[in-house]
C-alpha positions, 0 to 999 in steps of 0.5 A, spaced: 376 651 727 379 647 721 386 650 723 385 648 730 383 641 728 389 640 723 394 643 729 391 638 734 392 632 729 399 634 728 400 635 735 397 628 736 401 625 731 407 628 734 406 625 741 404 618 738 411 618 734 415 620 741 411 615 745 412 609 740 419 611 740 419 611 748 415 605 748 420 601 743 426 603 748 422 601 754 420 594 750 427 592 749 430 587 751 424 583 752 428 576 752 435 574 752 441 578 748 447 574 745 453 577 745 458 573 741 465 573 742 470 571 736 475 567 740 476 562 745 474 563 753 480 566 757 482 572 752 481 579 754 475 580 749 471 574 753 473 577 759 471 584 758 464 581 754 463 577 760 463 583 765 459 587 761 454 582 760 453 581 767 452 588 769 448 589 763 443 584 765 443 587 772 441 594 770 436 591 764 433 586 769 434 581 762 439 576 760 445 578 756 449 572 755 456 570 752 457 565 746 464 564 744 465 562 736 472 562 735 476 561 729 478 564 722 481 571 726 474 572 728 470 572 721 466 566 723 463 570 729 462 576 725 459 573 719 454 570 724 452 576 727 452 579 720 447 574 718 442 575 724 436 579 724 438 586 726 433 587 732 439 588 737 438 581 740 445 578 737 451 583 738 458 582 737 464 584 742 470 585 738 477 588 739 482 592 735 482 585 730 476 588 727 479 594 724 485 589 722 481 584 718 480 588 711 488 589 711 488 581 712 483 578 708 482 580 700 474 579 701 470 579 707 462 576 707 460 583 710 462 590 709 466 592 715 464 599 715 457 599 712 454 593 715 455 594 722 451 599 727 457 601 732 454 601 739 460 603 744 467 602 745 467 599 752 474 599 754 482 600 752 488 597 754 495 597 752 499 591 750 505 587 753 510 583 751 511 577 755 515 571 755 515 564 759 517 564 766 523 560 764 525 564 758 533 566 758 530 573 756 530 578 762 530 584 757 527 587 751 534 588 748 536 581 750 530 578 746 531 583 740 539 581 740 537 573 740 532 574 734 537 578 730 542 573 731 538 567 728 532 570 724 526 565 725 529 561 731 524 564 736 516 563 735 511 568 737 504 566 739 497 570 737 490 569 737 490 567 729 492 570 723 490 577 722 488 578 730 490 584 734 495 579 737 498 577 730 499 584 727 501 587 734 507 582 733 508 584 726 509 591 728 514 589 733 518 585 728 518 591 723 520 596 728 525 592 732 528 589 725 527 582 727 524 576 724 520 571 729 516 565 727 509 566 727 504 560 731 497 562 730 492 559 735 484 560 735 484 565 740 488 569 745 487 565 751 489 559 747 496 563 745 497 565 752 496 557 755 501 555 749 506 561 752 505 559 759 507 552 757 513 554 753 510 552 747 512 559 744 517 564 746 514 570 745 507 573 745 504 580 745 498 580 749 493 585 752 494 587 759 488 584 762 489 577 760 497 578 762 497 581 768 494 575 772 499 570 769 505 575 771 503 576 778 502 569 779 510 568 776 507 564 770 510 569 765 515 575 765 513 581 762 519 585 758 515 591 755 508 595 755 506 600 750 503 605 755 506 612 755 508 611 763 509 604 767 503 602 770 502 602 777 500 595 777 507 593 774 512 598 776 518 594 774 516 593 767 518 598 762 515 602 757 517 600 750 520 607 749 524 606 756 526 599 753 529 602 746 523 602 742 519 609 742 515 608 736 511 602 739 505 605 741 500 599 740 493 600 744 487 595 744 480 596 744 474 592 746 467 594 743 460 592 742 456 592 735 450 590 732 448 589 725 446 595 720 439 596 720 438 595 728 433 600 730 436 607 732 432 607 739 435 600 740 442 602 739 441 608 743 438 603 749 444 599 748 449 605 748 446 607 755 446 600 758 454 600 756 455 607 759 451 605 765 455 599 766 462 601 765 460 607 770 460 602 775 465 603 780 466 595 781 467 595 773 472 600 773 476 598 779 476 591 775 479 594 769 484 598 772 487 592 776 488 589 770 491 595 766 485 597 762 481 603 762 473 604 761 471 608 755 463 608 754 463 613 748 457 614 743 455 610 737 458 616 732 464 616 736 465 609 736 464 609 728 469 614 727 474 610 731 473 604 727 473 607 720 480 611 722 483 604 725 481 600 719 485 606 715 491 606 720 492 598 720 491 597 713 497 602 712 501 598 718 500 591 714 502 594 708 509 597 711 510 590 715 509 587 708 503 582 710 500 579 704 492 578 704 489 571 704 
């Protein structure tokens, strides 16, 4: 009888444990979840975050809202989320810039690997080199030739020092053997507006942000980092076709929480992301803008971030970028 009682108690405790996890997953979320974007509205990260928030709200029947906290290459927003309670109600939508920050700043207020709980890579996209509509440059070769003849006579805009648009530009300069004058803004959206207005000469942008401006005739595209030309932009050559075969920069957009967030909450969020990006309307919207839905696992995304921190660190070193 004693053995039977022990077995029954063990089974009961196991059942209660599984039930508590299941109930925790069902309980989350019970209030609005904030997705913080570290840039101004209008950039690709903001666009992806808002599409994701809308779809996750519809699936979960709870509000996922986007809050923009631009500045300092995304460190202001990231530090804010890292200070929040690790309960899954304060999330960060970031891009490739996150993996670049350790290569740009001597000291961060959080550990870029240990202090985050990756949820999922939401989408990936190639980058595209664009110039104002009235630019005298109609090819990458024209641009490179002019930049070589007069170093720092041409300006390139970015979403801030250390941002993905900044280091993508640094890699371009390094591989092309040119020197442009960097003009940082508070976000990719502001940088794009500056380019459209002719304030800067060049920008390397994520395709979702640039394609509407290209199609409207406000900017010209000279090269794209995809392996093949995009069906949406058949006239735009790849960097390889334009003369820079080693330029293969890709941008990703992913969701993370603060480390310490319960695993069941991370799993719930991962499921919501996967269901969201599997929606045909989301996939079609991404594809029209040259992006691809991803939706990988927390473990896969964690490994990807670690690899890219190492890779971008070596890229920044090769480019001679000094930490600030």
